PABARO-357936 format. One record per atom (N, C-alpha, C): residue in three letters; atom name; x, z, y. Coordinates in steps of 0.1 Angstrom, whole numbers, plus 2048, in hexadecimal, padded with zeros to 3 digits. Example, Ala and Ser with C-alpha at 12.3 -4.5 7.8 and 13.67 -1.06 7.14 Angstrom:
2
('Ala', 'N', (884, 84E, 7C7))
('Ala', 'CA', (87B, 84E, 7D3))
('Ala', 'C', (884, 84E, 7DF))
('Ser', 'N', (880, 847, 7EA))
('Ser', 'CA', (889, 847, 7F5))
('Ser', 'C', (881, 84F, 800))
***
This chain:
64
('Unk', 'N', (7BF, 8B5, 7DB))
('Unk', 'CA', (7BD, 8A8, 7D6))
('Unk', 'C', (7BF, 89E, 7E2))
('Unk', 'N', (7C6, 893, 7DF))
('Unk', 'CA', (7CA, 88A, 7E9))
('Unk', 'C', (7BE, 881, 7ED))
('Unk', 'N', (7BC, 87F, 7FA))
('Unk', 'CA', (7B1, 876, 7FE))
('Unk', 'C', (7B4, 868, 7FA))
('Unk', 'N', (7AB, 861, 7F3))
('Unk', 'CA', (7AE, 854, 7EE))
('Unk', 'C', (7B1, 84A, 7F9))
('Unk', 'N', (7AB, 84B, 804))
('Unk', 'CA', (7AE, 841, 80F))
('Unk', 'C', (7BC, 843, 815))
('Unk', 'N', (7C0, 850, 816))
('Unk', 'CA', (7CD, 853, 81C))
('Unk', 'C', (7D8, 84E, 812))
('Unk', 'N', (7D5, 851, 805))
('Unk', 'CA', (7DF, 84C, 7FB))
('Unk', 'C', (7E0, 83D, 7FB))
('Unk', 'N', (7D5, 836, 7FD))
('Unk', 'CA', (7D5, 827, 7FE))
('Unk', 'C', (7DD, 823, 80A))
('Unk', 'N', (7DA, 829, 816))
('Unk', 'CA', (7E2, 826, 822))
('Unk', 'C', (7F1, 828, 820))
('Unk', 'N', (7F4, 833, 81A))
('Unk', 'CA', (803, 836, 817))
('Unk', 'C', (809, 82B, 80E))
('Unk', 'N', (802, 827, 804))
('Unk', 'CA', (807, 81D, 7FB))
('Unk', 'C', (808, 80F, 802))
('Unk', 'N', (7FE, 80C, 80A))
('Unk', 'CA', (7FF, 800, 812))
('Unk', 'C', (80B, 800, 81B))
('Unk', 'N', (80D, 80B, 822))
('Unk', 'CA', (819, 80C, 82B))
('Unk', 'C', (826, 80A, 824))
('Unk', 'N', (827, 811, 818))
('Unk', 'CA', (833, 810, 810))
('Unk', 'C', (835, 801, 80B))
('Unk', 'N', (82B, 7FB, 806))
('Unk', 'CA', (82C, 7EE, 801))
('Unk', 'C', (82F, 7E4, 80D))
('Unk', 'N', (828, 7E6, 818))
('Unk', 'CA', (82B, 7DD, 823))
('Unk', 'C', (839, 7DE, 828))
('Unk', 'N', (83E, 7EA, 828))
('Unk', 'CA', (84C, 7EC, 82C))
('Unk', 'C', (856, 7E4, 823))
('Unk', 'N', (853, 7E6, 816))
('Unk', 'CA', (85C, 7DF, 80C))
('Unk', 'C', (85B, 7D0, 80D))
('Unk', 'N', (84F, 7CB, 810))
('Unk', 'CA', (84D, 7BC, 811))
('Unk', 'C', (851, 7B7, 81F))
('Unk', 'N', (853, 7BF, 828))
('Unk', 'CA', (856, 7BB, 836))
('Unk', 'C', (84A, 7B4, 83D))
('Unk', 'N', (83E, 7B9, 83A))
('Unk', 'CA', (832, 7B4, 840))
('Unk', 'C', (832, 7B7, 84F))
('Unk', 'N', (82B, 7AF, 856))
('Unk', 'CA', (829, 7B1, 865))
('Unk', 'C', (81F, 7BD, 867))
('Unk', 'N', (820, 7C3, 872))
('Unk', 'CA', (817, 7CE, 876))
('Unk', 'C', (808, 7C9, 875))
('Unk', 'N', (806, 7BD, 879))
('Unk', 'CA', (7F8, 7B8, 879))
('Unk', 'C', (7F3, 7B7, 86B))
('Unk', 'N', (7FB, 7B2, 862))
('Unk', 'CA', (7F7, 7B1, 854))
('Unk', 'C', (7F4, 7BF, 84E))
('Unk', 'N', (7FD, 7C9, 851))
('Unk', 'CA', (7FB, 7D6, 84C))
('Unk', 'C', (7EF, 7DC, 851))
('Unk', 'N', (7EC, 7DB, 85E))
('Unk', 'CA', (7E0, 7E0, 865))
('Unk', 'C', (7D4, 7DA, 85E))
('Unk', 'N', (7D4, 7CD, 85B))
('Unk', 'CA', (7C8, 7C6, 855))
('Unk', 'C', (7C6, 7CC, 847))
('Unk', 'N', (7D0, 7CE, 840))
('Unk', 'CA', (7CF, 7D4, 832))
('Unk', 'C', (7C8, 7E2, 833))
('Unk', 'N', (7CD, 7EA, 83C))
('Unk', 'CA', (7C8, 7F7, 83E))
('Unk', 'C', (7B9, 7F7, 843))
('Unk', 'N', (7B6, 7ED, 84C))
('Unk', 'CA', (7A8, 7EC, 850))
('Unk', 'C', (79F, 7E8, 845))
('Unk', 'N', (7A4, 7DF, 83D))
('Unk', 'CA', (79C, 7DA, 831))
('Unk', 'C', (79A, 7E5, 827))
('Unk', 'N', (7A4, 7EE, 825))
('Unk', 'CA', (7A4, 7F9, 81C))
('Unk', 'C', (798, 802, 81E))
('Unk', 'N', (794, 804, 82A))
('Unk', 'CA', (789, 80D, 82D))
('Unk', 'C', (77C, 809, 827))
('Unk', 'N', (77B, 7FC, 824))
('Unk', 'CA', (76E, 7F7, 81E))
('Unk', 'C', (76C, 7F9, 80F))
('Unk', 'N', (777, 7FE, 809))
('Unk', 'CA', (776, 800, 7FA))
('Unk', 'C', (771, 80E, 7F7))
('Unk', 'N', (76C, 80F, 7EB))
('Unk', 'CA', (767, 81C, 7E6))
('Unk', 'C', (773, 825, 7E3))
('Unk', 'N', (772, 832, 7E2))
('Unk', 'CA', (77D, 83B, 7DE))
('Unk', 'C', (784, 837, 7D1))
('Unk', 'N', (77C, 833, 7C7))
('Unk', 'CA', (781, 82E, 7BA))
('Unk', 'C', (78A, 822, 7BC))
('Unk', 'N', (785, 818, 7C4))
('Unk', 'CA', (78C, 80C, 7C6))
('Unk', 'C', (799, 80F, 7CE))
('Unk', 'N', (798, 819, 7D7))
('Unk', 'CA', (7A4, 81D, 7DF))
('Unk', 'C', (7AF, 822, 7D6))
('Unk', 'N', (7AB, 82A, 7CD))
('Unk', 'CA', (7B5, 830, 7C3))
('Unk', 'C', (7BC, 824, 7BC))
('Unk', 'N', (7B4, 81B, 7B7))
('Unk', 'CA', (7B9, 80F, 7AF))
('Unk', 'C', (7C2, 807, 7B8))
('Unk', 'N', (7BE, 805, 7C4))
('Unk', 'CA', (7C7, 7FD, 7CD))
('Unk', 'C', (7D3, 804, 7D1))
('Unk', 'N', (7D3, 811, 7D3))
('Unk', 'CA', (7DF, 819, 7D6))
('Unk', 'C', (7E9, 817, 7CA))
('Unk', 'N', (7E4, 818, 7BE))
('Unk', 'CA', (7ED, 815, 7B3))
('Unk', 'C', (7F3, 807, 7B3))
('Unk', 'N', (7EB, 7FD, 7B6))
('Unk', 'CA', (7F0, 7F0, 7B7))
('Unk', 'C', (7FB, 7EE, 7C2))
('Unk', 'N', (7F8, 7F4, 7CE))
('Unk', 'CA', (802, 7F3, 7D9))
('Unk', 'C', (80F, 7FA, 7D6))
('Unk', 'N', (80D, 806, 7CF))
('Unk', 'CA', (819, 80D, 7CB))
('Unk', 'C', (822, 805, 7C1))
('Unk', 'N', (81B, 7FF, 7B7))
('Unk', 'CA', (822, 7F6, 7AD))
('Unk', 'C', (829, 7EA, 7B5))
('Unk', 'N', (822, 7E4, 7BE))
('Unk', 'CA', (828, 7D9, 7C5))
('Unk', 'C', (834, 7DE, 7CE))
('Unk', 'N', (833, 7EA, 7D3))
('Unk', 'CA', (83E, 7EF, 7DB))
('Unk', 'C', (84A, 7F1, 7D2))
('Unk', 'N', (848, 7F6, 7C6))
('Unk', 'CA', (853, 7F8, 7BD))
('Unk', 'C', (859, 7EA, 7B8))
('Unk', 'N', (851, 7E0, 7B6))
('Unk', 'CA', (856, 7D3, 7B3))
('Unk', 'C', (85E, 7CD, 7BE))
('Unk', 'N', (859, 7CE, 7CA))
('Unk', 'CA', (861, 7C9, 7D6))
('Unk', 'C', (86D, 7D1, 7D8))
('Unk', 'N', (86D, 7DE, 7D6))
('Unk', 'CA', (878, 7E6, 7D8))
('Unk', 'C', (883, 7E2, 7CE))
('Unk', 'N', (880, 7E0, 7C2))
('Unk', 'CA', (889, 7DC, 7B7))
('Unk', 'C', (88F, 7CE, 7BA))
('Unk', 'N', (886, 7C5, 7BF))
('Unk', 'CA', (88A, 7B7, 7C2))
('Unk', 'C', (893, 7B6, 7CE))
('Unk', 'N', (891, 7BE, 7D8))
('Unk', 'CA', (899, 7BD, 7E4))
('Unk', 'C', (8A4, 7C7, 7E5))
('Unk', 'N', (8A4, 7D1, 7DC))
('Unk', 'CA', (8AE, 7DB, 7DD))
('Unk', 'C', (8AD, 7E5, 7E9))
('Unk', 'N', (8A2, 7E5, 7EF))
('Unk', 'CA', (89F, 7ED, 7FB))
('Unk', 'C', (89D, 7FC, 7F7))
('Unk', 'N', (897, 7FE, 7EC))
('Unk', 'CA', (894, 80C, 7E8))
('Unk', 'C', (888, 811, 7EF))
('Unk', 'N', (880, 819, 7E8))
('Unk', 'CA', (874, 81E, 7EE))
('Unk', 'C', (879, 829, 7F8))
('Unk', 'N', (873, 829, 804))
('Unk', 'CA', (876, 833, 80E))
('Unk', 'C', (86A, 83C, 811))
***
């Protein structure tokens, strides 16, 4: 079973890459992610994965 926090971190990293976020913004999102419950982390991972897909389609960068 995947650790919810690690899954959230991975989705934040993917989304941040697609959006071109600064390292500081990405680090702040990851820091904030640690304060959520595991259930919330799962929900947020889904959200960030969806956002990464939207940004990927909009920019043509493709998910890496």
